[in-house]
C-alpha positions in Angstrom: 0.1 -29.6 -26.6 -3.0 -28.2 -24.4 -2.6 -25.1 -22.3 -3.5 -27.2 -19.4 -0.7 -29.9 -20.4 2.0 -27.0 -20.7 0.9 -25.4 -17.5 1.2 -28.7 -15.5 4.2 -29.3 -17.1 5.8 -26.1 -16.1 4.4 -26.7 -12.6 2.1 -23.7 -12.4 -1.3 -25.6 -12.1 -2.4 -28.8 -10.6 -5.1 -31.2 -11.2 -6.2 -33.9 -8.7 -9.5 -35.6 -8.0 -8.9 -34.8 -4.3 -8.6 -31.2 -4.7 -11.6 -29.5 -6.0 -13.2 -32.0 -7.9 -10.3 -32.3 -10.0 -10.7 -28.7 -11.4 -7.2 -27.5 -12.5 -5.8 -24.8 -9.8 -2.6 -22.9 -9.3 0.0 -24.7 -7.4 0.0 -24.0 -3.8 -3.3 -22.4 -3.5 -6.7 -23.7 -4.4 -7.6 -21.1 -7.2 -8.9 -22.4 -10.2 -7.3 -21.3 -13.6 -10.7 -20.6 -14.8 -10.8 -17.6 -12.0 -8.1 -16.3 -13.8 -10.0 -16.1 -17.0 -13.0 -15.0 -15.7 -11.3 -12.1 -14.3 -9.9 -11.5 -17.7 -13.2 -11.3 -19.0 -14.7 -8.9 -16.7 -14.3 -5.1 -16.3 -11.6 -5.2 -13.5 -9.4 -7.7 -15.4 -5.9 -8.5 -14.7 -5.5 -5.8 -12.4 -8.3 -7.0 -9.9 -7.2 -10.5 -10.2 -3.9 -9.6 -9.1 -5.3 -7.4 -6.4 -7.7 -10.3 -5.1 -4.6 -12.6 -5.3 -1.4 -11.0 -5.0 0.6 -14.4 -4.3 -0.3 -15.2 -7.7 1.2 -12.5 -9.4 4.2 -14.6 -10.8 2.5 -17.6 -11.7 -0.3 -15.4 -13.6 2.4 -13.7 -15.6 3.8 -17.4 -16.6 0.2 -18.6 -17.9 0.3 -15.2 -19.9 3.6 -15.7 -21.4 2.7 -19.2 -22.4 -0.7 -18.4 -24.1 1.2 -15.9 -26.0 3.8 -18.2 -27.0 1.2 -20.8 -27.7 -0.6 -18.4 -30.1 1.8 -16.6 -31.4 4.0 -19.1 -32.6 
């Protein structure tokens, strides 16, 4: 199972051709999942992402937990 499929199954992200041309976004807000990964690669990292998108703190933690489970199992 891919990360995107797992995140969609968990209700964390959604992909719809009518919303941002089908780019996977966090449910309830049009912030692409890729934005999280871009922040994680930048100097500000996770703290800056949470600061800029405080409403996504819970979803972000779920994404990171699922990534951890996928790669450590």
